[in-house]
C-alpha positions as CSV (number, residue, x, y, z in Angstrom):
1,M,-5.8,13.7,-2.3
2,I,-2.4,12.6,-1.2
3,A,-1.0,9.3,-2.4
4,F,1.4,7.6,0.0
5,I,3.6,5.2,-2.0
6,L,5.4,2.5,0.0
7,T,8.9,2.6,-1.5
8,A,11.3,2.0,1.5
9,G,11.4,-1.8,1.3
10,L,14.6,-3.8,0.9
11,G,13.3,-5.7,-2.2
12,T,14.7,-9.0,-1.1
13,R,12.5,-11.0,-3.5
14,L,14.1,-9.0,-6.4
15,K,17.7,-9.7,-5.6
16,P,20.1,-9.3,-7.3
17,L,18.2,-6.4,-9.0
18,T,18.0,-4.6,-5.7
19,D,21.7,-5.0,-4.8
20,H,22.5,-1.6,-6.2
21,C,19.2,0.3,-6.4
22,P,15.9,0.5,-4.5
23,K,13.0,-1.7,-5.5
24,A,11.1,1.4,-6.7
25,L,13.7,2.1,-9.3
26,V,14.1,-1.5,-10.6
27,P,13.4,-1.2,-14.4
28,Y,10.7,-3.2,-16.0
29,Q,10.9,-3.0,-19.8
30,G,13.3,-0.1,-19.4
31,K,11.1,2.0,-17.0
32,P,11.3,2.1,-13.2
33,L,8.4,0.6,-11.3
34,L,7.9,3.9,-9.6
35,A,7.5,5.7,-12.9
36,Y,4.7,3.4,-14.0
37,L,2.8,4.1,-10.8
38,L,3.3,7.9,-10.8
39,D,2.2,8.0,-14.4
40,R,-0.9,6.0,-13.6
41,M,-1.8,8.1,-10.6
42,Q,-1.3,11.3,-12.5
43,A,-3.9,10.0,-15.0
44,F,-6.4,10.0,-12.1
45,G,-5.6,13.6,-11.2
46,I,-3.3,12.9,-8.2
47,R,-0.6,15.6,-8.0
48,H,0.7,15.3,-4.4
49,F,2.7,12.2,-3.3
50,V,4.6,11.1,-0.2
51,L,7.3,8.4,-0.5
52,N,9.1,6.7,2.3
53,L,12.9,6.3,2.1
54,H,15.3,3.7,3.4
55,H,17.0,1.3,0.9
56,F,19.3,3.4,-1.4
57,A,17.4,6.4,-0.1
58,D,19.5,9.0,-1.9
59,Q,19.0,7.3,-5.3
60,L,15.2,7.3,-4.8
61,Q,15.0,10.8,-3.5
62,A,17.0,12.2,-6.5
63,Y,14.9,10.3,-9.1
64,A,11.6,11.4,-7.5
65,A,12.7,15.0,-7.2
66,D,13.6,15.1,-10.9
67,Y,10.3,13.4,-11.8
68,A,8.4,15.9,-9.7
69,K,10.2,18.9,-11.4
70,E,9.5,17.5,-14.9
71,Y,5.8,17.0,-14.3
72,G,5.1,19.8,-11.9
73,L,4.2,17.5,-9.0
74,Q,4.6,17.8,-5.2
75,I,6.6,14.9,-3.9
76,D,7.5,14.8,-0.2
77,F,9.7,12.3,1.6
78,S,9.3,10.5,4.9
79,D,12.8,9.5,6.0
80,E,13.3,6.0,7.4
81,R,17.0,5.8,6.9
82,A,17.6,5.2,10.6
83,L,15.1,2.4,10.9
84,L,12.8,0.6,8.4
85,L,9.4,1.0,10.0
86,D,7.3,-1.6,8.1
87,T,3.9,-0.8,6.5
88,G,2.2,0.5,9.6
89,G,5.1,2.3,11.2
90,A,5.7,4.1,7.9
91,L,2.2,5.6,8.1
92,T,2.6,7.0,11.7
93,H,6.0,8.3,10.9
94,A,4.7,10.1,7.8
95,L,1.6,11.5,9.5
96,P,2.9,15.1,9.7
97,L,3.1,15.1,5.9
98,F,-0.6,14.3,5.6
99,D,-1.6,17.5,7.6
100,G,-5.0,18.8,6.6
101,E,-6.0,15.6,4.7
102,E,-9.1,13.6,5.8
103,R,-8.1,10.5,3.8
104,I,-5.0,9.3,2.0
105,L,-4.5,6.7,-0.7
106,V,-1.9,4.1,0.1
107,H,-0.3,2.0,-2.7
108,N,2.6,-0.5,-2.7
109,V,5.1,0.5,-5.3
110,D,5.4,-2.9,-6.9
111,I,1.7,-3.4,-7.6
112,F,0.4,-3.0,-11.2
113,S,-3.4,-2.8,-11.4
114,D,-6.2,-1.3,-13.5
115,L,-8.3,-0.5,-10.5
116,D,-10.2,2.8,-10.9
117,L,-8.6,4.8,-8.2
118,N,-11.1,7.6,-8.3
119,A,-14.0,5.3,-8.0
120,F,-12.2,3.5,-5.1
121,V,-11.7,6.7,-3.2
122,R,-15.3,7.7,-3.8
123,D,-16.5,4.4,-2.4
124,A,-14.4,4.9,0.7
125,K,-16.1,8.3,1.2
126,R,-19.5,7.0,0.5
127,L,-19.1,4.2,3.1
128,N,-17.4,6.6,5.5
129,A,-15.1,3.7,6.3
130,D,-12.1,4.3,8.5
131,A,-10.2,2.3,5.8
132,L,-11.2,0.6,2.6
133,L,-8.9,-2.2,1.3
134,S,-8.8,-3.5,-2.2
135,V,-8.9,-7.3,-2.3
136,R,-9.1,-10.0,-4.8
137,Q,-9.8,-13.7,-5.1
138,R,-6.3,-15.1,-6.0
139,Q,-3.8,-17.8,-4.8
140,T,-2.0,-16.8,-1.7
141,S,-1.1,-18.3,1.7
142,R,-2.5,-15.3,3.7
143,F,-6.1,-14.3,3.6
144,L,-8.3,-11.6,5.0
145,Y,-11.8,-12.5,6.0
146,A,-14.9,-10.3,5.6
147,D,-18.4,-10.6,6.9
148,A,-21.5,-10.2,4.7
149,D,-21.2,-6.4,4.9
150,G,-17.6,-6.4,3.8
151,R,-16.2,-5.6,7.2
152,L,-12.8,-7.0,8.1
153,R,-13.1,-9.7,10.7
154,A,-10.0,-12.0,10.6
155,W,-6.7,-13.0,9.0
156,K,-5.2,-16.4,8.5
157,N,-1.8,-17.8,7.3
158,L,-2.7,-21.1,5.6
159,K,0.9,-22.4,5.8
160,S,1.4,-21.8,9.5
161,G,-2.2,-22.0,10.6
162,E,-1.8,-18.8,12.5
163,T,-5.0,-16.6,12.8
164,K,-5.7,-13.1,14.0
165,G,-8.8,-11.1,14.7
166,E,-12.1,-12.8,15.4
167,A,-12.8,-16.5,15.2
168,I,-13.2,-17.4,11.5
169,Q,-16.7,-18.5,10.6
170,C,-18.0,-20.3,7.5
171,R,-20.0,-17.2,6.5
172,F,-16.8,-15.1,6.2
173,K,-15.3,-14.7,2.8
174,A,-11.6,-15.2,2.2
175,L,-9.9,-12.6,0.1
176,A,-6.3,-11.5,-0.7
177,F,-5.1,-8.0,0.0
178,S,-4.1,-6.1,-3.2
179,G,-1.7,-3.6,-1.6
180,I,-4.0,-0.7,-2.3
181,H,-6.1,1.1,0.4
182,V,-7.7,4.3,1.4
183,M,-7.7,5.3,5.0
184,K,-8.7,8.2,7.3
185,T,-5.8,10.1,8.8
186,S,-7.8,10.0,12.1
187,L,-7.0,6.3,12.2
188,I,-3.3,6.9,11.7
189,R,-3.4,9.4,14.6
190,Q,-4.9,6.7,16.8
191,W,-2.1,4.4,15.8
192,T,0.4,7.1,16.6
193,A,-1.0,7.3,20.1
194,Q,-0.9,3.5,20.4
195,Y,2.4,2.6,18.8
196,G,4.3,5.9,18.5
197,S,5.8,7.4,15.4
198,N,9.1,5.5,15.2
199,T,8.0,1.9,15.9
200,P,7.9,-0.8,13.2
201,F,4.6,-2.5,12.9
202,S,2.4,-4.1,10.1
203,V,-0.5,-2.2,8.8
204,I,-2.5,-5.4,8.5
205,D,-1.9,-6.2,12.2
206,A,-3.0,-2.7,13.1
207,Y,-6.2,-3.1,11.0
208,L,-7.0,-6.4,12.8
209,N,-6.3,-4.8,16.2
210,A,-8.7,-1.9,15.2
211,I,-11.6,-4.2,14.4
212,P,-13.4,-3.5,17.8
213,F,-13.4,0.3,17.3
214,A,-13.0,1.0,13.6
215,D,-14.9,0.4,10.4
216,I,-12.4,-1.5,8.2
217,R,-13.9,-2.6,4.9
218,L,-12.8,-4.9,2.2
219,Q,-13.8,-4.2,-1.5
220,E,-13.3,-7.0,-3.9
221,Q,-11.9,-6.2,-7.4
222,Q,-13.6,-8.6,-9.7
223,G,-12.0,-9.1,-13.0
224,G,-9.6,-6.5,-14.3
225,F,-5.9,-6.6,-14.0
226,W,-3.6,-7.0,-11.0
227,K,0.0,-8.1,-10.7
228,D,2.5,-8.1,-7.9
229,M,5.8,-7.1,-9.5
230,G,7.9,-7.9,-6.4
231,K,9.3,-11.2,-7.7
232,M,12.1,-11.8,-10.2
233,E,10.1,-14.2,-12.4
234,D,7.6,-11.4,-13.3
235,F,10.3,-9.4,-15.1
236,N,10.3,-11.9,-17.9
237,L,6.7,-11.3,-18.7
238,P,5.4,-9.2,-21.7
239,L,4.8,-5.5,-21.1
240,F,1.5,-4.9,-19.3
241,T,-1.0,-2.1,-20.1
242,V,-1.1,-0.2,-16.8
């Protein structure tokens, strides 16, 4: 299993911490966000990682290369220095690095969670879903909507009123994306044919556009721990167990 960690973002919500380093290397309690996630994924037996590079790319690449050497991991890099490709474009651009993999695990670098990643991957295989997205009930302005079988049907921005996907029905359940998903590389290949390999686009928009032909499932994480560490105020919180 290859884990693709989204590390190229500008980290604008973490300014001024990201004025001189990439978001992935911002320290929380003296340890970079990326190190927390790599440590956690290693505990689940993951040894092969792909990171995308853009903001302070040289710093991130050097740190990850040293980490890989120390722990005997394989870490490959998808270079987006020329153009930041958003969450969907990052996947199509990195597709050659996923060669031979049926599925990959995708994880935002700024998410702390106690989700059982091995069980999550097993569920994706059991369902044979084109993608399985981890979701939660939490406060947000943007919701994904699932039908009774857990299939993605729609999205809504509560602030703007904008909707995408199918017409939202009362039987749909509103859930918030957790920044963790498992997807088939065959779906990424379809997106590459549709969007190209150097075009910025949102993975959520791509999932919504894929509803007519792909099986996109949502799996609710009930209870447990989840935290988005992409905001300045979270760095004053006590140390989490991750």
